C-alpha positions in Angstrom: 0.0 0.1 -0.2 1.4 3.6 -0.9 1.9 5.8 1.9 -0.5 8.9 1.8 0.7 12.1 0.7 0.7 15.2 2.8 0.1 18.8 2.0 3.9 19.6 2.8 5.4 17.7 -0.2 5.6 20.7 -2.7 8.6 20.8 -4.9 9.8 22.7 -7.3 11.5 21.5 -10.3 14.1 22.9 -12.3 12.8 22.9 -15.9 15.2 23.5 -18.6 13.0 22.6 -21.6 14.6 19.2 -22.1 13.1 15.8 -22.0 14.5 14.8 -18.8 13.3 17.8 -16.5 10.0 17.7 -18.3 9.6 13.9 -17.3 11.0 14.4 -13.8 7.9 17.0 -13.6 5.3 14.7 -14.9 6.4 12.0 -12.9 6.2 13.7 -9.5 3.0 15.0 -10.2 1.7 11.5 -10.4 2.7 10.4 -7.4 0.7 13.3 -5.8 3.4 15.9 -5.2 2.5 19.6 -5.5 4.7 20.7 -8.6 5.6 23.9 -9.6 7.7 24.6 -12.7 10.8 26.9 -12.8 13.1 27.8 -15.7 16.3 29.1 -14.7 17.5 32.0 -17.0 21.3 32.1 -16.5 22.7 32.8 -19.8 20.9 33.8 -22.9 21.3 35.2 -26.5 20.7 38.6 -24.9 23.8 38.1 -22.7 25.8 36.9 -25.6 25.1 39.9 -27.3 25.9 42.1 -24.3 29.2 40.1 -23.7 30.2 40.2 -27.7 29.8 43.9 -27.9 31.7 44.5 -24.8 34.6 42.3 -26.0 34.3 42.6 -29.6 33.5 38.9 -29.7 32.5 37.4 -33.0 28.4 36.7 -33.1 29.1 33.1 -33.5 31.2 32.5 -30.9 28.5 30.9 -28.7 26.0 28.3 -30.2 23.2 26.2 -29.0 22.2 29.0 -26.2 18.6 29.8 -27.2 16.8 30.2 -24.2 13.5 31.8 -25.5 12.9 28.5 -27.2 13.9 26.3 -24.2 11.8 28.4 -21.8 8.8 28.0 -24.3 9.2 24.1 -24.2 9.3 24.2 -20.5 6.3 26.7 -20.4 4.2 24.4 -22.7 4.9 21.1 -20.9 3.8 23.1 -17.7 0.8 24.2 -19.1 -0.1 20.5 -20.4 0.4 19.4 -16.6 -1.6 22.3 -15.5 1.3 23.4 -13.2 2.4 26.7 -12.1 5.6 28.0 -14.1 7.9 30.9 -13.4 10.9 32.0 -15.0 13.9 32.9 -12.5 16.4 35.2 -13.7 19.7 34.2 -12.2 22.1 35.8 -15.0 23.8 37.8 -12.4 24.7 35.2 -10.0 25.7 32.8 -12.8 28.0 35.3 -14.3 29.8 36.0 -10.9 30.0 32.4 -9.6 30.4 30.3 -12.9 31.6 32.7 -15.6 34.1 34.7 -13.9 35.4 31.5 -12.0 36.1 29.7 -15.1 37.7 32.6 -16.9 39.7 33.2 -13.9 40.7 29.6 -13.7 41.8 29.9 -17.4 44.0 32.9 -16.6 45.7 30.8 -13.9 46.4 28.3 -16.5 44.3 25.4 -15.1 41.3 24.0 -16.9 38.1 24.3 -14.7 34.8 22.6 -14.9 32.0 25.2 -15.0 29.4 22.6 -14.8 30.6 21.4 -11.4 30.1 24.9 -10.1 27.1 25.6 -11.8 25.5 22.6 -9.9 27.0 23.8 -6.7 26.0 27.6 -7.0 23.1 27.8 -8.8 20.8 24.5 -9.2 21.7 23.2 -5.5 22.6 26.9 -4.7 20.7 29.7 -5.0 17.8 28.0 -7.0 17.1 26.0 -3.8 17.6 28.6 -1.5 14.8 30.4 -3.4 12.7 27.7 -3.9 12.8 27.0 -0.1 11.8 30.7 0.5 9.0 30.6 -1.8 7.5 27.4 0.1 8.9 24.5 -1.6 10.0 21.5 0.8 12.0 20.4 -2.1 13.5 20.9 -5.4 14.1 18.4 -8.1 16.1 18.3 -11.2 16.4 15.7 -14.4 19.7 14.6 -13.2 20.7 11.0 -14.0 21.5 10.3 -10.1 20.3 8.6 -7.2 19.4 9.6 -3.9 19.9 7.1 -0.8 20.1 5.5 1.8 19.1 2.5 0.1 18.4 -1.2 1.5 21.1 -3.5 1.0 20.1 -7.0 0.0 23.3 -8.6 1.3 26.1 -7.1 3.8 28.5 -4.7 2.2 26.0 -3.7 -0.8 25.5 -0.1 0.4 24.9 1.7 -2.6 22.7 -1.0 -4.8 18.9 -0.9 -4.7 17.2 -4.1 -3.4 13.6 -3.8 -5.0 10.5 -6.1 -4.1 9.8 -7.6 -7.5 6.4 -5.5 -7.9 8.4 -2.3 -7.7 11.1 -2.8 -10.1 8.7 -1.6 -13.0 7.0 1.1 -10.7 10.0 3.5 -11.4 8.9 6.6 -9.5 6.0 5.4 -7.1 5.4 7.7 -4.3 6.5 5.0 -1.7 9.8 5.3 -2.8 10.0 9.0 -3.4 8.4 9.7 -0.2 10.7 7.2 1.8 13.7 9.2 0.5 12.1 12.6 1.8 12.1 11.2 5.1 15.4 9.8 5.7 18.3 11.8 7.8 21.1 10.0 6.2 21.5 10.8 2.5 23.9 9.0 -0.1 24.5 10.2 -3.6 24.5 7.4 -5.9 25.0 6.8 -9.6 22.3 6.8 -12.0 21.3 3.2 -13.3 22.3 4.2 -16.9 26.1 4.2 -16.9 26.2 6.4 -20.1 24.2 9.1 -18.6 25.5 9.0 -14.8 25.8 12.3 -13.7 27.2 11.9 -10.2 30.6 13.5 -11.4 28.9 16.9 -11.8 27.4 16.7 -8.5 30.0 15.6 -6.2 30.2 18.6 -4.1 26.8 18.6 -3.0 26.0 19.1 0.8 24.0 17.1 3.1 21.5 19.7 3.5 21.1 20.2 -0.2 20.9 16.4 -0.9 18.0 16.4 1.8 16.1 18.9 0.1 16.7 17.4 -3.7 14.6 14.8 -5.6 16.0 12.9 -8.6 13.0 11.2 -10.3 14.7 9.9 -13.4 17.7 8.6 -11.7 16.3 4.7 -11.9 15.9 5.2 -15.8 17.8 4.7 -19.1 17.7 7.6 -21.1 15.5 5.4 -24.0 13.1 4.5 -21.0 12.8 8.5 -20.3 11.9 9.3 -23.9 9.6 6.4 -24.0 7.9 7.5 -20.9 7.7 11.1 -22.1 6.3 9.9 -25.4 3.6 8.0 -23.9 2.7 10.8 -21.6 2.4 13.4 -24.7 5.2 15.5 -23.7 6.3 17.3 -27.0 9.8 17.4 -25.9 10.4 13.6 -26.1 12.5 13.6 -29.0 14.3 16.9 -28.5 18.0 16.7 -28.7 20.0 16.7 -25.3 21.9 19.9 -24.5 25.7 20.0 -25.0 28.5 22.2 -23.9 28.9 24.5 -20.9 26.0 24.3 -18.3 23.5 26.8 -20.0 25.8 28.4 -22.3 25.7 25.7 -25.0 28.2 24.9 -27.1 31.2 27.1 -26.9 34.1 28.1 -29.2 36.5 28.3 -26.0 39.4 29.5 -27.6 37.4 32.4 -29.2 35.2 33.0 -25.8 38.5 33.1 -23.8 40.6 35.2 -26.5 38.6 38.2 -26.0 38.6 37.7 -22.2 42.1 36.8 -21.6 45.2 38.7 -23.0 47.3 36.8 -25.0 50.9 35.9 -23.8 52.8 34.2 -26.8 55.7 31.6 -26.0 57.4 28.4 -27.3 56.2 25.3 -28.1 58.5 22.4 -27.3 58.9 19.0 -28.5 61.4 16.6 -27.1 63.3 19.7 -26.1 63.1 21.5 -29.4 61.3 24.6 -30.4 58.6 23.6 -32.9 56.2 26.7 -32.6 54.7 29.4 -31.0 51.6 29.4 -28.6 49.1 32.2 -27.9 49.3 31.8 -24.1 49.2 29.0 -21.7 45.7 29.8 -20.6 44.4 28.9 -23.9 45.4 25.1 -24.0 44.3 22.0 -21.7 46.2 18.9 -20.8 45.5 16.2 -23.6 44.3 18.7 -26.2 44.8 17.9 -29.8 43.1 20.7 -31.8 44.4 24.2 -32.0 48.0 23.6 -31.6 48.9 24.5 -35.0 51.8 22.4 -35.2 52.4 20.0 -38.5 54.0 16.5 -38.4 53.6 12.9 -39.4 51.4 12.2 -36.3 49.1 14.5 -34.2 50.4 16.3 -31.5 49.1 16.7 -27.9 49.6 18.7 -25.0 51.4 17.3 -22.2 52.2 19.8 -19.9 52.9 23.5 -19.2 56.0 25.1 -18.1 54.8 28.4 -16.5 58.3 29.6 -15.1 59.3 29.9 -19.0 56.1 30.3 -20.5 56.7 27.0 -22.6 53.7 24.6 -23.9 55.0 21.3 -23.8 53.9 18.7 -26.4 53.6 14.8 -26.7 54.0 13.0 -30.1 51.1 10.8 -30.4 48.2 9.6 -28.2 50.4 6.9 -26.7 53.2 9.0 -25.7 54.3 8.2 -22.3 53.9 11.9 -21.3 50.9 12.3 -21.3 50.0 9.3 -18.7 50.7 9.3 -15.0 49.2 7.2 -12.0 49.7 10.1 -9.5 48.2 13.4 -8.6 47.7 16.0 -5.9 44.2 17.5 -5.3 42.9 20.6 -3.2 39.4 21.9 -1.7 38.3 18.6 -0.8 34.7 18.0 -0.4 33.0 14.9 1.2 29.4 14.6 0.9 28.7 12.9 3.9 30.3 16.0 5.8 32.6 13.8 7.4 35.9 12.9 6.4 36.6 9.3 5.7 39.5 7.3 7.5 42.7 8.0 5.3 44.4 6.3 3.6 41.3 4.7 1.8 41.2 2.7 -1.2 38.0 3.4 -3.3 37.5 4.2 -7.1 38.3 7.3 -8.7 37.3 9.5 -11.8 39.1 12.2 -13.4 37.0 13.1 -15.8 32.9 12.3 -16.8 32.2 9.5 -18.3 35.5 7.6 -17.3 35.5 4.1 -16.2 36.1 4.3 -12.3 39.7 3.1 -11.6 40.9 1.8 -8.4 42.9 4.2 -6.5 44.6 4.9 -3.0 43.6 8.5 -1.4 46.0 9.6 1.3 46.1 12.8 3.2 49.2 15.3 3.2 50.6 17.4 6.0 48.9 20.3 4.3 45.5 18.5 3.8 45.8 18.4 0.1 45.2 14.8 -1.2 47.6 12.3 -2.9 45.7 10.1 -5.3 47.4 6.9 -6.5 45.8 5.0 -9.2 46.4 1.3 -9.8 46.8 2.2 -13.8 48.1 5.0 -15.9 45.6 7.8 -16.4 45.4 9.8 -19.5 45.8 13.8 -19.5 45.6 14.4 -15.5 44.4 17.9 -15.8 44.7 20.8 -13.0 41.4 22.5 -12.6 39.4 19.4 -13.2 37.9 17.4 -10.3 39.1 13.9 -9.2 35.9 12.2 -7.8 35.8 9.2 -5.5 33.1 6.1 -5.3 32.3 3.5 -3.2 30.7 1.1 -5.8 27.5 3.0 -6.6 28.0 5.8 -3.9 29.6 9.4 -4.5 32.0 9.8 -1.8 33.1 13.4 -2.9 36.0 14.8 -4.7 38.8 17.5 -4.9 40.2 19.7 -7.6 43.4 18.4 -9.3 46.1 20.8 -8.5 49.0 18.7 -10.2 
């Protein structure tokens, strides 16, 4: 028997105009939640034109950011579901907390991850804060992650759902969603679909934020999401997934940065020989191939940056040993539980989205940074990106790669 819903189960859904958040809103409504849809306006074509005019940026620098179309798709879904719908403008906060953070990182020669910062500061930061102020008990998003705790069918299976057979097809039953809202211990778990799991991007979420967040499609594969959206008559069921930087879209990153960061040319080095000139170390990332402008019989990749001498170090071919390493140092550590685990710790680690998790040993240094040693070589360990730790399906947290 399903648990009765109570009046306090009011949820604000971040609706982007895509299929994932649209189905999330529909599923929550079906389970009796009092649903309100909110479109977060964080970056728009108008903003792009403003930055273009201010910085003499080419008008085609950013593509795929058509907020008017997205907001109308979200509004149309909300109308079909007969739920309230609002547009909240976070462009100021997004520029200050995400865009400026990204630019500052590139200025310092690292490769920041704006999607992680967007989730931390916007979706589970100011959006959650404003939703709670407006009377919401929870916020929900279309992320492919799950929230625990979950019941282990066997000892040591923490992080794996143990469902009664009758529940397996009832993807978003109110019994299970409401059970999640009442637990005091909160785990961030990988989404069921390994190709869509987004826990890497949410690893900086806090216990307080997690306790107020719902992820209705975390137990679905993407194909099932589209199928269920189509069954419910949601017109966005076949809409293409958004790509590129969170809320901005596909970005010609070098063009985007060139108008915001002053060029600082220097030598490109291959095997201790000068083979060309670079525009500035800020414009390159470890593992990069495109945009190097050095001709040769095999592809060249960025293997390192010599900041002291302003030199860009190249690797010859994708298998060059200089592209690979087992160790890294990371800073600005965040543990989702709110409590640091006992270190040293053996776990799984990822240094980029959609990477296969690799076994690693995590040790704390005297300066509180983390030393992470992987069991096998990792390609293009990139300062500014995040190393994220897992215990099977549970995302434990992560840190920012320093070196």
